[in-house]
N, C-alpha and C positions, 0 to 999 in steps of 0.2 A: 374761366376754366370750364371745360366741358364736364358733363356728368358721366359717371361710369356707365357702361352697358348694363341694362337691367339683368337681374338674376331671378331665378324662381324662389319661391318660399322654401323649398327643400334645400336649394343651394345656400340660402341665407342661414338656415338652421345648421347645416353642415359646417359653415364657416364659424358660426358662434360656438358650436361644440368643439371644433378644432382649437380655436384660440383660448377658450376657457380651460381645456385640458392641458394645453401647452403652458399657459400662465401658471396654473396650479402646480404642474410638474416642476416648474422653475422657482416655486416658492412664493408666488405672488399672493398677497393677502388683500382682499377688497373686492370691488366690483369690476367685472370685465364686460365690455360692450363692443359691439360691432356696429359701425355706421357705414352704410353704403353710399358714401360721398368721398370726394377727394379732399384732402386736408392741407396739402402743401407742408406737411410736417415730416415727411419721410415714410409715413405709413402707420404710425402709432404714436400715442402720446400718454405719458404718465401724469396724472394729476393728484397731488397730495391732498389728503383730507384731514379733518381734525384728529383722526387716529387711523391706523392702518386698515381697520375694518371699513373705513369710508374712503380709502384711496380708490382711484379709478384708473383703469387701463382701457383706453379706447383704441381699437384697431380699425383702420379705414380701408376702403376699397383698394387703394394703391398698394397696400401691403401684399395683397393677393396677386396683383399684377406683377409686382416686383418678384414675388416668390415664383411665379411662372417663368420668369426670365433667368436662365442659368447664369447669365453674366451679371446679375444683380443680387441684392441681399435676399436671403431666404426669410420666410415668415419666422422661423425659429430664431434667426439672428435679430430680426426686428423686435420681436417680443422679448427676447433675452436682454437686449439693450435697455428696454423700458423697465424690465424687472431689476436690472442693475441700478437704475435711478432710485427705485423704491428701496432696495437694500442699502444704497449709499445714504439715503436720507433717514431711513428707519433704524438701521443698525448703528448703535452708538460707537462701536469700535471703528466702523467704516466712515461714519460722519466725522470722526476725529481726523481722518486722513484728508477729507475734503476741506476741513478748516485749515490744515497746513498748506493746502494748495487751492486757495479760493479762486473762483472765477467760473463763468459759464462754460468756457471752452475746456477747462480742465475737468469740469464735472462730466462733460461728454466723453472725455478720454477714460475717466474712471468707470463710468457706466458701461462703456464698451468692454473694458477689461473684466469687470465683475460679471457682465453678461457672458463673456467667454468662459469664465470659470464655472458659472451655473450650467452651461452646456456641456462641460466636461470635454470629452475627446471627440465630440461630433464635429463634422466639417464646418458648420456655421460658426463654431468657436474661433477657428482660425480667421474667418472673415472679420470678426470683431477685433481680433488682435491687429490685423492689417489696418482696419479703420482707425484704431487708436494710434497706431504707429504713424500713419499718414497725418493725423491731426497734430501729433507731437512734432512732426517734421515741420509743420507750419510755424512752430515757435522758433525756428531757426537752429534747432539742434542738428548736429551732424548725424549721418545715418548710423554710424557705429554707436554714438552716445544714445541715440534714440532707441536702438535695439536693446542695448544694455539696460536702459532706464525702464523700458517696458517689461523686460524679464524680471527686474528687481521689484517693480510694482506688482506684477502678477504673483510673485512669491509672497510679498507682504499681504496682499489682498486675500490670497488663499488661506493664510494663517488667521486672518480676521473674520472670515466667513463662518 
């Protein structure tokens, strides 16, 4: 995989400020880093630490490339999804939901829905709802059942946040 185009020190600092501010506004606790490399992870990664203070959110170069493409995920949606993972694993009430629906694929659905709630009424929230809906559709649910299930999950998660 090729490397991303070089950026200036000022651009790097601006990216770091932006992702740290965004992560904090979405409730992330822990360390936030920017790595100017490609990750093949979609643009960001949440790494659980021994406590939330030691959790790590790493945002990669492709997150900014995706953000620049209006047809792709915004940086807000990418970071909110990863913050959704932290909330899902660190919030006891939310982790109880995950225990009822175990599995990596379902964790991705829940992280997207939690991320959508963290974003509130912003446009990137709808992108995360669509992402979760598409992922649930891969489980073989009908479109109507998937839509109903997403709405029910969002109501439940909103109450637990």
